[in-house]
C-alpha positions as CSV (number, residue, x, y, z in Angstrom):
1,M,2.2,40.2,-15.4
2,S,1.9,39.2,-18.9
3,E,-1.5,38.3,-20.3
4,R,0.3,35.1,-21.3
5,M,1.2,34.2,-17.4
6,R,-2.3,35.2,-16.2
7,R,-4.1,33.1,-18.7
8,V,-1.5,30.1,-17.6
9,N,-2.3,30.9,-14.4
10,E,-5.8,30.9,-14.6
11,A,-5.8,27.5,-16.1
12,V,-4.0,25.8,-13.6
13,R,-5.5,27.3,-10.6
14,E,-9.0,25.7,-12.6
15,V,-7.3,22.4,-13.6
16,V,-6.2,21.6,-9.8
17,S,-9.3,23.2,-7.9
18,Q,-11.3,20.7,-9.8
19,G,-8.8,18.1,-9.2
20,V,-8.7,19.0,-5.2
21,G,-12.7,18.4,-5.1
22,E,-12.1,15.5,-6.6
23,L,-9.2,13.9,-4.4
24,K,-10.0,10.9,-1.6
25,D,-7.7,11.5,1.1
26,P,-9.6,12.2,4.2
27,R,-6.8,15.1,5.7
28,I,-7.8,17.3,3.1
29,G,-11.1,19.4,4.4
30,F,-12.3,21.9,2.8
31,V,-10.2,24.0,0.3
32,T,-10.4,26.4,-1.6
33,V,-8.0,27.4,-4.6
34,T,-7.7,31.1,-4.2
35,G,-4.7,32.0,-6.6
36,V,-1.5,30.0,-8.7
37,D,1.6,31.9,-9.2
38,T,4.0,30.1,-12.1
39,S,7.2,30.5,-13.1
40,P,8.3,32.8,-16.1
41,D,9.8,28.7,-17.3
42,L,6.5,27.1,-16.2
43,R,8.9,25.0,-14.2
44,H,7.1,25.7,-10.3
45,A,3.7,26.8,-9.7
46,R,2.6,28.2,-6.5
47,V,-0.6,26.9,-5.4
48,F,-2.5,29.1,-2.7
49,V,-5.5,27.7,-0.6
50,S,-7.9,28.7,1.7
51,V,-8.9,26.2,4.0
52,L,-11.8,26.0,6.5
53,G,-10.9,25.0,10.0
54,S,-8.4,24.8,12.8
55,E,-4.6,25.2,12.4
56,S,-4.5,21.8,12.7
57,K,-6.5,21.1,10.0
58,R,-5.0,23.6,7.7
59,E,-1.9,21.8,8.2
60,K,-3.0,18.3,8.2
61,T,-4.7,19.7,4.2
62,L,-1.9,20.8,2.9
63,A,0.2,17.7,4.0
64,G,-2.1,16.0,1.9
65,L,-1.9,18.0,-0.7
66,A,1.7,17.7,-0.8
67,A,1.1,14.2,-0.8
68,A,-1.2,13.8,-3.8
69,H,0.7,16.8,-6.3
70,G,1.7,14.1,-8.4
71,L,-1.6,12.9,-9.2
72,L,-2.7,16.7,-9.6
73,Q,0.1,17.3,-11.7
74,A,-0.7,14.0,-13.8
75,R,-3.8,15.5,-14.4
76,L,-2.5,18.9,-15.4
77,A,0.0,17.2,-18.1
78,R,-3.7,15.4,-19.5
79,E,-5.6,19.0,-19.2
80,L,-3.7,21.5,-20.1
81,R,-1.8,21.4,-23.3
82,M,2.0,23.0,-21.7
83,K,5.2,22.2,-23.1
84,R,6.2,22.0,-19.5
85,T,4.4,20.7,-16.8
86,P,4.9,22.6,-13.5
87,Q,6.0,21.2,-10.2
88,L,3.2,22.0,-7.3
89,A,3.9,23.6,-4.2
90,F,1.1,24.7,-2.1
91,E,0.9,27.4,0.4
92,Y,-1.5,28.8,3.0
93,D,-3.4,31.8,1.6
94,P,-4.0,33.8,4.7
95,T,-6.0,36.4,2.7
96,V,-9.6,35.2,3.3
97,E,-9.2,34.6,6.9
98,R,-7.8,38.5,7.1
99,G,-10.6,39.3,5.4
100,V,-12.9,38.1,7.8
101,R,-10.9,39.3,10.7
102,M,-11.4,42.7,9.2
103,T,-15.3,42.3,8.8
104,Q,-15.9,41.6,12.6
105,L,-13.5,44.6,13.4
106,I,-15.7,46.8,11.6
107,D,-18.8,45.1,12.7
108,E,-17.4,45.4,16.5
109,L,-16.6,49.1,15.5
110,A,-19.8,50.3,14.2
111,P,-22.9,52.0,15.8
112,E,-25.7,49.8,16.6
113,P,-28.8,51.4,14.4
114,E,-31.2,53.0,17.3
115,D,-34.9,51.0,17.4
116,E,-37.5,53.3,16.6
């Protein structure tokens, strides 16, 4: 990935993160924007999010984010001076969940310290 695309992805991630925090949709739970992958022509951006809660909460949050994509795109257009404003698509990012699960597995396998 070029340095320019890395900067674009980071700028989009930052603006979308701020915008998601200000949304009033009750379907949207605790969301963390973990990354953005913008296409080289700047027409599309996949926004990866981590959602705290159950699978149903995750589905509701993704539906709320999809419904709010127009507001977030308008915010992108206002705050970033880009030739094109990318079309946002939200995807669940399971890496945080996997990391927590791996930590649990390691804790289960690690020997208990002996009390002296």
